ROSE-4610 file (N, C-alpha, C; in Angstrom, 1 decimal, always signed):
// ROSE-4610
residu = [M/M/M/P/P/P/R/R/R/N/N/N/H/H/H/P/P/P/H/H/H/A/A/A/D/D/D/E/E/E/D/D/D/C/C/C/I/I/I/F/F/F/C/C/C/K/K/K/M/M/M/V/V/V/A/A/A/G/G/G/G/G/G/I/I/I/P/P/P/C/C/C/A/A/A/R/R/R/I/I/I/Y/Y/Y/E/E/E/D/D/D/K/K/K/D/D/D/I/I/I/L/L/L/A/A/A/F/F/F/L/L/L/D/D/D/I/I/I/N/N/N/P/P/P/I/I/I/A/A/A/K/K/K/G/G/G/H/H/H/T/T/T/L/L/L/V/V/V/V/V/V/P/P/P/K/K/K/D/D/D/H/H/H/F/F/F/P/P/P/T/T/T/M/M/M/L/L/L/E/E/E/F/F/F/D/D/D/P/P/P/A/A/A/L/L/L/G/G/G/V/V/V/P/P/P/L/L/L/F/F/F/K/K/K/A/A/A/L/L/L/K/K/K/R/R/R/V/V/V/A/A/A/E/E/E/A/A/A/V/V/V/R/R/R/A/A/A/E/E/E/V/V/V/K/K/K/A/A/A/G/G/G/G/G/G/F/F/F/N/N/N/V/V/V/I/I/I/Q/Q/Q/N/N/N/N/N/N/F/F/F/T/T/T/C/C/C/A/A/A/G/G/G/Q/Q/Q/M/M/M/V/V/V/F/F/F/H/H/H/T/T/T/H/H/H/W/W/W/H/H/H/I/I/I/I/I/I/P/P/P/R/R/R/F/F/F/E/E/E/N/N/N/D/D/D/G/G/G/L/L/L/P/P/P/D/D/D/W/W/W/P/P/P/G/G/G/G/G/G/R/R/R/Y/Y/Y/A/A/A/D/D/D/S/S/S/S/S/S/E/E/E/M/M/M/Q/Q/Q/Q/Q/Q/L/L/L/A/A/A/A/A/A/G/G/G/I/I/I/A/A/A/A/A/A/R/R/R/I/I/I]
num = [1/1/1/2/2/2/3/3/3/4/4/4/5/5/5/6/6/6/7/7/7/8/8/8/9/9/9/10/10/10/11/11/11/12/12/12/13/13/13/14/14/14/15/15/15/16/16/16/17/17/17/18/18/18/19/19/19/20/20/20/21/21/21/22/22/22/23/23/23/24/24/24/25/25/25/26/26/26/27/27/27/28/28/28/29/29/29/30/30/30/31/31/31/32/32/32/33/33/33/34/34/34/35/35/35/36/36/36/37/37/37/38/38/38/39/39/39/40/40/40/41/41/41/42/42/42/43/43/43/44/44/44/45/45/45/46/46/46/47/47/47/48/48/48/49/49/49/50/50/50/51/51/51/52/52/52/53/53/53/54/54/54/55/55/55/56/56/56/57/57/57/58/58/58/59/59/59/60/60/60/61/61/61/62/62/62/63/63/63/64/64/64/65/65/65/66/66/66/67/67/67/68/68/68/69/69/69/70/70/70/71/71/71/72/72/72/73/73/73/74/74/74/75/75/75/76/76/76/77/77/77/78/78/78/79/79/79/80/80/80/81/81/81/82/82/82/83/83/83/84/84/84/85/85/85/86/86/86/87/87/87/88/88/88/89/89/89/90/90/90/91/91/91/92/92/92/93/93/93/94/94/94/95/95/95/96/96/96/97/97/97/98/98/98/99/99/99/100/100/100/101/101/101/102/102/102/103/103/103/104/104/104/105/105/105/106/106/106/107/107/107/108/108/108/109/109/109/110/110/110/111/111/111/112/112/112/113/113/113/114/114/114/115/115/115/116/116/116/117/117/117/118/118/118/119/119/119/120/120/120/121/121/121/122/122/122/123/123/123/124/124/124/125/125/125/126/126/126/127/127/127/128/128/128/129/129/129/130/130/130/131/131/131/132/132/132/133/133/133/134/134/134/135/135/135/136/136/136/137/137/137/138/138/138/139/139/139/140/140/140/141/141/141/142/142/142/143/143/143/144/144/144]
x = [+111.4/+111.6/+110.2/+109.9/+108.6/+108.3/+107.1/+106.7/+105.2/+104.7/+103.3/+102.7/+101.6/+101.0/+99.8/+99.6/+98.5/+97.2/+96.9/+95.6/+95.8/+96.0/+96.2/+95.1/+94.8/+93.9/+94.7/+94.6/+95.5/+95.2/+94.0/+93.7/+93.9/+94.4/+94.6/+96.0/+96.0/+97.3/+98.2/+97.6/+98.4/+99.0/+98.2/+98.7/+99.9/+99.8/+100.9/+102.1/+101.9/+103.1/+103.7/+102.9/+103.4/+104.2/+103.7/+104.4/+105.7/+105.8/+107.0/+106.7/+105.5/+105.1/+105.0/+104.7/+104.6/+105.5/+106.4/+107.3/+106.6/+107.2/+106.7/+107.9/+107.7/+108.8/+108.6/+109.1/+109.0/+109.8/+109.1/+109.8/+109.8/+109.0/+108.9/+108.3/+108.9/+108.3/+108.6/+107.6/+107.9/+107.1/+106.9/+106.2/+104.7/+104.1/+102.7/+102.3/+103.2/+102.8/+103.8/+103.3/+104.2/+103.8/+104.7/+104.5/+105.3/+104.6/+105.2/+104.6/+105.4/+104.9/+103.8/+102.8/+101.6/+102.1/+101.6/+102.0/+101.4/+100.3/+99.6/+99.5/+100.6/+100.6/+99.8/+99.1/+98.4/+99.5/+100.6/+101.7/+103.0/+104.1/+105.3/+105.5/+105.7/+105.9/+104.6/+103.5/+102.2/+102.5/+102.2/+102.5/+101.3/+101.3/+100.3/+100.8/+100.1/+100.4/+99.4/+99.8/+98.9/+99.2/+98.2/+98.5/+98.9/+99.8/+100.2/+99.1/+98.3/+97.1/+96.0/+95.2/+94.2/+92.9/+92.5/+91.2/+90.6/+89.4/+88.9/+88.6/+88.0/+87.8/+88.2/+88.1/+88.5/+87.5/+86.3/+85.4/+85.8/+86.7/+87.2/+88.6/+89.2/+90.6/+90.7/+91.7/+91.9/+92.4/+91.6/+92.0/+93.3/+93.7/+95.0/+96.2/+96.0/+97.0/+97.0/+96.1/+96.1/+97.4/+98.0/+99.2/+100.3/+100.6/+101.6/+101.3/+100.1/+99.7/+100.0/+99.6/+99.8/+101.2/+102.0/+103.5/+104.1/+103.6/+104.2/+103.7/+102.4/+101.9/+102.7/+103.0/+103.8/+105.2/+105.9/+107.3/+107.3/+106.4/+106.4/+106.1/+105.0/+104.6/+105.7/+106.4/+107.6/+108.6/+109.0/+110.0/+109.6/+108.4/+107.9/+107.9/+107.4/+107.3/+108.7/+109.6/+111.0/+111.6/+111.5/+112.1/+111.6/+110.3/+109.8/+109.6/+110.0/+109.9/+108.5/+107.5/+106.1/+105.8/+104.9/+104.4/+103.5/+102.9/+102.0/+101.6/+100.6/+100.2/+98.8/+98.1/+96.8/+97.0/+96.3/+96.2/+94.7/+94.5/+93.2/+93.0/+91.8/+91.5/+90.1/+89.9/+88.6/+88.0/+86.7/+86.0/+84.8/+84.8/+83.8/+83.9/+83.4/+83.5/+83.0/+81.9/+81.3/+82.2/+83.1/+84.0/+85.4/+85.5/+86.7/+87.7/+87.3/+88.2/+88.2/+89.5/+89.6/+90.3/+91.1/+91.7/+91.1/+90.5/+89.8/+90.7/+91.7/+92.7/+92.9/+92.3/+92.3/+93.7/+93.8/+95.0/+94.8/+95.9/+95.9/+96.8/+96.4/+97.2/+97.8/+99.1/+99.8/+100.1/+99.5/+99.6/+100.3/+101.5/+102.2/+101.4/+101.4/+100.7/+101.7/+101.4/+102.2/+101.3/+101.8/+101.0/+100.6/+99.4/+98.9/+99.1/+99.0/+99.2/+98.0/+96.9/+95.7/+94.8/+95.2/+94.4/+93.3/+92.0/+90.9/+91.0/+90.5/+90.3/+88.9/+88.6/+87.2/+86.2/+85.1/+84.0/+83.2/+83.0/+82.2/+80.7/+80.0/+78.5/+77.9/+76.6/+75.9/+74.7/+74.3/+73.0/+72.0/+70.7/+69.6/+69.6/+69.8/+69.9/+70.5/+70.7/+71.4/+70.6/+69.3/+68.4/+68.6/+68.8/+69.1/+70.4/+71.4/+72.7/+72.6/+71.9/+71.8/+71.0/+70.0/+69.2/+70.0/+70.8/+71.7/+72.7/+73.3/+74.3/+73.7/+72.5/+71.8/+71.5/+71.1/+70.9/+72.1/+73.2/+74.5/+75.0/+74.9/+75.4/+74.6/+73.3/+72.5/+72.9/+73.6/+74.1/+75.4/+76.1/+77.4/+77.3]
y = [+79.4/+78.6/+78.2/+78.4/+78.0/+76.5/+76.2/+74.8/+74.6/+73.5/+73.2/+73.2/+73.9/+73.9/+72.9/+72.3/+71.2/+71.8/+73.1/+73.6/+74.6/+74.1/+75.0/+74.7/+75.7/+75.6/+75.6/+74.5/+74.4/+75.5/+76.1/+77.2/+78.6/+78.7/+80.0/+80.6/+81.8/+82.4/+82.7/+83.0/+83.2/+81.9/+80.8/+79.5/+79.1/+79.4/+79.1/+80.0/+81.2/+82.0/+81.4/+81.0/+80.4/+79.2/+78.4/+77.1/+77.4/+78.6/+79.0/+78.7/+78.3/+78.1/+79.3/+80.4/+81.7/+82.7/+83.4/+84.3/+85.5/+86.0/+87.2/+87.9/+89.2/+90.0/+89.8/+88.6/+88.3/+89.2/+89.7/+90.6/+90.0/+89.1/+88.5/+87.1/+86.1/+84.8/+84.1/+83.5/+82.6/+81.3/+80.4/+79.2/+79.3/+80.4/+80.6/+81.7/+82.7/+83.9/+84.2/+84.8/+85.3/+86.7/+87.6/+89.0/+89.3/+90.0/+90.3/+91.6/+92.2/+93.5/+93.2/+94.1/+94.0/+94.4/+93.6/+93.8/+95.0/+95.5/+96.7/+97.7/+98.3/+99.0/+100.3/+100.6/+101.9/+103.0/+102.5/+103.4/+102.5/+103.0/+102.2/+101.6/+100.3/+99.6/+98.9/+99.1/+98.4/+96.9/+96.4/+95.0/+94.2/+92.9/+92.0/+91.0/+90.8/+89.8/+88.7/+87.5/+86.4/+85.2/+84.5/+83.3/+82.3/+81.4/+80.4/+79.4/+79.1/+78.2/+79.0/+78.3/+78.9/+79.1/+80.4/+80.8/+81.8/+81.5/+82.4/+83.8/+83.9/+85.2/+85.2/+86.3/+86.4/+85.6/+85.3/+84.5/+83.1/+82.6/+81.2/+81.2/+82.4/+82.5/+81.8/+81.0/+80.3/+81.3/+81.6/+82.5/+82.2/+81.0/+80.6/+81.3/+81.7/+82.4/+83.9/+84.4/+85.8/+86.4/+85.7/+86.3/+86.3/+85.2/+85.2/+86.3/+86.4/+87.4/+88.8/+89.1/+90.5/+90.8/+89.8/+90.0/+90.3/+89.6/+89.8/+91.2/+91.5/+92.8/+94.0/+93.9/+94.9/+95.0/+93.9/+93.9/+94.4/+94.0/+94.4/+95.8/+96.3/+97.7/+98.6/+98.3/+99.1/+99.2/+98.0/+98.0/+98.8/+98.6/+99.3/+100.8/+101.2/+102.6/+103.2/+102.6/+103.1/+103.1/+102.1/+102.0/+103.1/+103.3/+104.3/+105.7/+105.8/+107.1/+107.6/+106.7/+107.1/+107.8/+108.7/+109.3/+108.4/+107.5/+106.6/+105.4/+104.6/+103.5/+103.1/+102.5/+101.9/+100.4/+99.7/+98.2/+97.9/+97.3/+97.1/+95.6/+95.1/+93.7/+93.7/+93.2/+93.2/+91.8/+91.7/+90.4/+90.5/+89.6/+89.4/+90.5/+90.2/+91.0/+92.4/+92.6/+94.0/+94.8/+94.2/+95.0/+95.2/+94.7/+94.9/+93.7/+92.6/+91.4/+90.8/+90.7/+90.2/+88.8/+88.5/+87.2/+86.5/+85.4/+84.8/+83.8/+84.5/+83.9/+85.1/+85.0/+86.2/+86.8/+88.1/+88.8/+90.3/+90.8/+92.2/+93.0/+94.2/+95.2/+96.2/+96.4/+97.5/+98.5/+99.7/+100.8/+102.0/+102.3/+103.4/+104.7/+105.7/+106.9/+108.1/+109.1/+110.3/+111.6/+112.7/+113.9/+114.3/+114.6/+115.1/+114.1/+112.8/+111.7/+111.5/+112.2/+112.2/+111.0/+110.1/+108.9/+109.4/+108.9/+109.3/+108.8/+109.6/+109.2/+108.6/+108.0/+107.4/+108.5/+108.3/+109.3/+109.0/+110.0/+109.9/+110.0/+109.1/+109.2/+109.5/+109.5/+109.8/+108.9/+108.7/+108.0/+109.1/+108.7/+109.7/+110.3/+109.5/+110.0/+108.8/+109.1/+108.1/+106.9/+107.0/+105.8/+104.8/+105.3/+104.5/+103.7/+104.4/+103.8/+102.7/+103.1/+102.1/+100.9/+101.0/+99.9/+99.0/+99.6/+98.8/+98.1/+98.7/+98.1/+96.9/+97.1/+96.0/+94.8/+95.1/+94.0/+93.2/+93.9/+93.3/+92.5/+93.1/+92.4/+91.1/+91.1/+89.9/+88.8/+89.1/+88.1/+87.5/+88.1/+87.6/+86.5]
z = [+83.9/+82.8/+82.3/+81.0/+80.5/+80.7/+81.0/+81.1/+80.9/+80.6/+80.5/+81.9/+82.1/+83.4/+83.4/+84.5/+84.6/+84.2/+84.5/+84.2/+83.0/+81.8/+80.7/+79.7/+78.8/+77.7/+76.5/+75.7/+74.5/+73.4/+73.5/+72.5/+73.0/+74.3/+74.9/+74.6/+74.0/+73.7/+74.9/+76.0/+77.2/+77.8/+77.7/+78.1/+77.2/+75.9/+75.0/+75.3/+75.8/+76.2/+77.5/+78.4/+79.6/+79.3/+78.3/+78.0/+77.1/+76.6/+75.7/+74.3/+73.9/+72.5/+71.7/+72.3/+71.7/+72.4/+71.7/+72.4/+73.0/+74.0/+74.6/+75.3/+75.6/+76.3/+77.8/+78.3/+79.7/+80.6/+81.6/+82.6/+84.0/+84.3/+85.6/+85.5/+86.3/+86.3/+87.6/+88.2/+89.3/+89.0/+90.0/+89.7/+89.4/+89.8/+89.6/+88.6/+88.4/+87.8/+86.6/+85.6/+84.5/+84.2/+83.9/+83.5/+82.3/+81.3/+80.1/+79.5/+78.6/+78.0/+77.1/+77.1/+76.2/+74.8/+73.9/+72.5/+71.9/+72.5/+72.0/+73.2/+73.6/+74.9/+74.8/+75.9/+76.1/+76.4/+77.1/+77.3/+77.3/+77.1/+77.1/+78.5/+78.5/+79.8/+80.2/+79.5/+79.8/+79.9/+81.0/+81.3/+81.7/+81.3/+81.7/+82.7/+83.7/+84.8/+84.8/+84.6/+84.4/+85.3/+85.9/+86.5/+85.5/+85.8/+84.8/+84.6/+85.6/+85.4/+84.6/+83.9/+83.1/+83.9/+84.0/+84.7/+83.7/+83.1/+82.1/+82.6/+83.8/+84.4/+85.9/+86.5/+87.9/+88.8/+88.3/+89.0/+89.2/+88.3/+88.4/+89.0/+89.2/+89.7/+91.1/+91.3/+92.6/+93.6/+94.7/+95.7/+96.4/+96.4/+97.0/+96.2/+95.0/+94.2/+94.5/+95.4/+95.7/+96.2/+97.1/+97.7/+96.7/+95.9/+94.9/+93.8/+93.5/+92.4/+92.9/+94.1/+94.6/+94.9/+95.3/+95.4/+94.0/+93.0/+91.7/+91.1/+91.3/+90.9/+91.5/+92.8/+93.5/+92.9/+92.8/+92.3/+90.9/+90.0/+88.6/+88.5/+89.2/+89.1/+89.5/+90.6/+91.1/+90.0/+89.4/+88.4/+87.1/+86.6/+85.5/+85.7/+86.8/+87.2/+87.2/+87.8/+87.9/+86.5/+85.7/+84.4/+83.4/+83.4/+82.4/+83.1/+84.3/+85.1/+85.1/+85.3/+85.4/+86.7/+86.7/+87.9/+88.7/+88.1/+88.8/+87.8/+88.2/+87.3/+87.7/+86.7/+87.0/+87.0/+87.8/+87.7/+87.4/+86.2/+85.7/+85.4/+85.7/+85.4/+84.9/+83.6/+82.9/+82.9/+83.1/+83.1/+82.1/+81.2/+80.2/+79.1/+77.9/+76.7/+77.0/+77.6/+77.7/+78.6/+79.4/+80.3/+79.6/+78.4/+77.7/+77.7/+78.2/+78.2/+76.8/+76.3/+74.9/+74.9/+76.0/+76.1/+77.4/+77.2/+78.3/+79.1/+79.6/+80.6/+81.5/+82.7/+83.6/+83.7/+83.7/+83.7/+84.2/+84.7/+85.2/+84.4/+84.1/+83.3/+84.3/+84.1/+84.8/+83.7/+83.9/+82.8/+83.5/+83.0/+83.6/+83.2/+84.1/+83.9/+84.1/+83.4/+83.4/+83.5/+84.0/+84.1/+82.6/+82.4/+81.1/+80.0/+80.3/+79.3/+78.4/+78.6/+77.7/+78.0/+78.9/+79.2/+80.1/+79.9/+80.8/+82.2/+83.1/+84.5/+84.5/+85.7/+85.8/+85.8/+85.0/+85.1/+86.3/+87.1/+88.3/+88.0/+88.7/+88.6/+89.9/+90.0/+91.2/+91.4/+92.6/+92.9/+93.0/+92.8/+92.9/+94.3/+95.3/+96.7/+97.6/+98.8/+99.7/+99.9/+99.8/+100.0/+98.8/+97.6/+96.4/+96.7/+97.1/+97.4/+98.5/+99.6/+100.7/+100.2/+99.4/+98.9/+98.0/+97.2/+96.3/+97.1/+98.1/+99.0/+99.7/+100.2/+100.9/+100.0/+98.8/+97.8/+97.4/+97.3/+96.9/+98.1/+99.3/+100.5/+100.8/+100.4/+100.6/+99.7/+98.6/+97.7/+98.0/+99.0/+99.4/+100.4]
């Protein structure tokens, strides 16, 4: 049942959907998570999974919601895949404009995939050598 959440942003379109102020094609809901079909799908069945509380990016996301989120992602992905008879699916989460985030309410995309669907796979890159990779790994690890 839609309701106002204590951590909502009144200007956020996803917060408005959570509250029921903007209609959406809801496919799953529990006390913490809402899932609905994307209005501009990459493939039929493309679904967005959002926490009901407002977190602009994954960096602000409450880790305590990790278990409910992943339970919802699994249930929704299984249902979407079965309904559209997809061979597989991608789960994608974008953070910040340069990474493709357009709505600043953290969310996960479930995108059904089919053989020869024309969607690109990840382009693979390379490091100059193993020492470059090890140096980068050490620098990142030092920041954790």
